[in-house]
C-alpha positions as CSV (number, residue, x, y, z in Angstrom):
1,G,0.0,0.0,0.0
2,D,1.1,3.5,0.9
3,H,4.3,2.3,2.7
4,R,5.5,0.4,-0.4
5,D,4.7,3.4,-2.6
6,L,6.7,5.7,-0.4
7,H,9.6,3.2,-0.3
8,L,9.6,3.0,-4.1
9,S,9.3,6.8,-4.4
10,I,12.3,7.3,-2.1
11,R,14.3,4.6,-4.1
12,R,13.5,6.4,-7.4
13,Q,14.6,9.7,-5.9
14,R,17.8,8.2,-4.7
15,Q,18.5,6.6,-8.1
16,M,17.9,10.0,-9.8
17,C,20.3,11.7,-7.4
18,I,23.0,9.2,-8.2
19,R,22.4,9.5,-11.9
20,D,22.4,13.3,-11.7
21,R,25.6,13.3,-9.6
22,Y,27.2,11.0,-12.2
23,M,26.2,13.2,-15.1
24,R,27.4,16.4,-13.3
25,T,30.8,14.7,-12.6
26,I,31.1,13.6,-16.3
27,R,30.1,17.1,-17.6
28,E,32.7,18.7,-15.3
29,K,35.4,16.2,-16.3
30,Y,34.9,16.7,-20.0
31,S,34.5,20.4,-19.7
32,K,38.0,20.6,-18.0
33,L,39.3,18.6,-21.0
34,G,37.8,21.2,-23.4
35,Y,34.8,19.1,-24.6
36,T,31.3,20.5,-25.1
37,P,29.2,19.5,-22.1
38,Y,27.3,16.2,-22.4
39,G,23.7,16.5,-23.5
40,W,21.1,13.8,-23.7
41,H,20.4,12.6,-27.2
42,K,17.4,14.0,-28.8
43,A,16.2,12.5,-32.1
44,D,15.6,14.8,-35.0
45,E,12.6,12.8,-36.1
46,A,10.5,10.0,-34.9
47,P,11.6,6.5,-35.9
48,P,9.8,5.0,-38.9
49,W,6.7,3.0,-38.0
50,T,6.4,-0.4,-39.7
51,S,3.1,-2.3,-39.4
52,L,3.2,-6.0,-38.9
53,E,2.7,-7.9,-42.1
54,K,1.1,-10.9,-40.4
55,P,-0.8,-11.5,-37.1
56,L,1.1,-11.4,-33.9
57,S,0.2,-15.0,-33.3
58,D,2.3,-15.9,-36.4
59,C,5.3,-13.7,-35.5
60,K,8.7,-14.7,-34.2
61,V,9.5,-12.3,-31.4
62,G,13.0,-11.2,-30.4
63,M,14.0,-9.4,-27.2
64,M,16.7,-7.1,-26.2
65,S,17.2,-5.6,-22.7
66,T,19.6,-2.9,-21.6
67,A,19.8,-4.4,-18.1
68,G,23.3,-5.8,-18.4
69,T,21.8,-9.4,-18.3
70,Y,24.1,-12.3,-18.9
71,A,23.7,-16.1,-18.3
72,L,25.6,-18.2,-15.8
73,G,29.0,-19.0,-17.4
74,Q,29.1,-15.8,-19.6
75,T,31.3,-12.9,-18.9
76,A,29.8,-10.0,-16.8
77,Y,29.8,-6.5,-18.3
78,F,32.6,-4.0,-17.6
79,Y,31.4,-0.9,-15.9
80,K,32.5,1.9,-18.2
81,D,30.9,2.3,-21.6
82,D,30.8,-1.5,-22.3
83,T,29.3,-1.7,-25.9
84,S,29.3,-5.5,-26.0
85,H,26.1,-7.6,-25.9
86,R,25.3,-11.0,-24.8
87,V,23.5,-13.7,-26.7
88,I,21.3,-15.6,-24.3
89,P,19.4,-18.8,-25.3
90,S,15.7,-18.2,-24.8
91,N,15.4,-21.5,-22.9
92,T,17.9,-20.4,-20.3
93,P,16.5,-21.1,-16.8
94,I,15.5,-17.8,-15.1
95,E,17.6,-18.7,-12.1
96,N,20.7,-18.8,-14.4
97,L,20.4,-15.1,-15.3
98,R,22.8,-12.6,-13.8
99,F,23.0,-8.8,-14.0
100,S,25.9,-6.3,-14.0
101,H,25.4,-2.7,-14.7
102,L,27.0,0.7,-14.2
103,T,24.0,1.8,-12.3
104,E,23.9,-1.1,-9.7
105,N,21.3,0.8,-7.7
106,Y,18.7,-0.2,-10.4
107,L,19.4,-4.0,-9.9
108,P,18.0,-5.1,-6.5
109,D,14.5,-5.8,-7.7
110,T,15.9,-7.3,-10.9
111,R,18.1,-9.7,-8.9
112,R,15.0,-10.8,-7.0
113,D,12.9,-11.3,-10.1
114,A,14.8,-11.3,-13.4
115,N,11.6,-11.0,-15.3
116,C,11.1,-7.4,-14.4
117,A,14.1,-6.4,-16.6
118,F,14.5,-9.5,-18.7
119,P,11.0,-11.0,-19.2
120,L,11.8,-14.4,-20.5
121,E,9.1,-16.3,-18.6
122,P,6.3,-14.0,-19.7
123,L,7.4,-14.2,-23.3
124,R,7.7,-18.0,-23.1
125,K,4.1,-18.1,-21.7
126,L,2.9,-15.8,-24.6
127,A,4.4,-18.2,-27.1
128,H,3.0,-21.3,-25.3
129,E,-0.5,-19.7,-25.3
130,G,-0.2,-18.9,-29.0
131,F,-0.5,-15.1,-28.4
132,I,2.8,-14.8,-30.2
133,G,4.0,-17.3,-32.8
134,S,7.3,-18.1,-31.2
135,L,10.2,-16.6,-29.2
136,A,13.5,-16.4,-31.0
137,E,16.0,-19.1,-30.2
138,N,18.3,-16.4,-28.7
139,V,17.6,-13.1,-27.0
140,F,19.9,-10.3,-26.2
141,S,21.1,-7.9,-23.6
142,C,23.6,-5.0,-23.4
143,M,24.5,-2.6,-20.7
144,G,22.5,0.5,-21.4
145,A,24.9,2.8,-19.7
146,V,26.9,3.8,-22.8
147,Y,27.0,7.5,-22.7
148,S,28.5,8.0,-26.2
149,K,25.8,8.4,-28.8
150,R,28.5,7.8,-31.5
151,R,29.5,4.5,-29.9
152,V,25.8,3.4,-29.6
153,D,25.2,4.4,-33.3
154,E,28.4,2.8,-34.6
155,E,28.8,-0.2,-32.3
156,V,25.8,-1.2,-30.3
157,S,23.0,-0.6,-32.8
158,P,24.5,-2.4,-35.8
159,A,25.5,-5.4,-33.6
160,I,22.0,-5.7,-32.2
161,Y,20.4,-5.2,-35.6
162,E,22.7,-8.0,-37.0
163,A,21.9,-10.3,-34.1
164,F,18.1,-9.8,-34.6
165,A,18.6,-10.4,-38.4
166,K,20.4,-13.7,-37.7
167,E,17.4,-14.8,-35.5
168,N,15.0,-13.9,-38.4
169,V,12.6,-12.1,-36.1
170,D,9.4,-10.4,-37.2
171,L,9.5,-7.9,-34.4
172,A,11.8,-6.9,-31.6
173,Y,10.7,-6.3,-28.0
174,L,13.0,-3.7,-26.5
175,V,13.2,-3.6,-22.7
176,P,15.0,-0.5,-21.4
177,L,16.3,-0.5,-17.8
């Protein structure tokens, strides 16, 4: 009830303070080096909308999360602008998922229930019930704390696009942390 809502509100405020402090530190650091202060990316135009060509119940669905998810036995993410991604078999047991992220403060709930940031079980259920045609054999994760738009554009985006293309998905479900 109200107590839980207050607790979540305080946690969100704390997370925003940490993020704001980090961004202020980065701006000051780069300013001292002569760089233009960091600014959040703003798209010049909305992304193109593409309608599905077949019913959702016939579609193969891919997933990508920015939660820094990896499977037991895979390498954790580095904590500074790690542009790599992990290929995670969609049949991976949920208890074998791990998380590492620059913003560790976002992870306590995710570590208790991986589905809140990497919803494999709900997607499996949707496939089993026929709501979606199937779930791709592999799903993906990256660490979303890459603060270089250039590196996201040149490294992360093409790699994820290629990974989805290899899975031959009809649509991609993106889960931001």
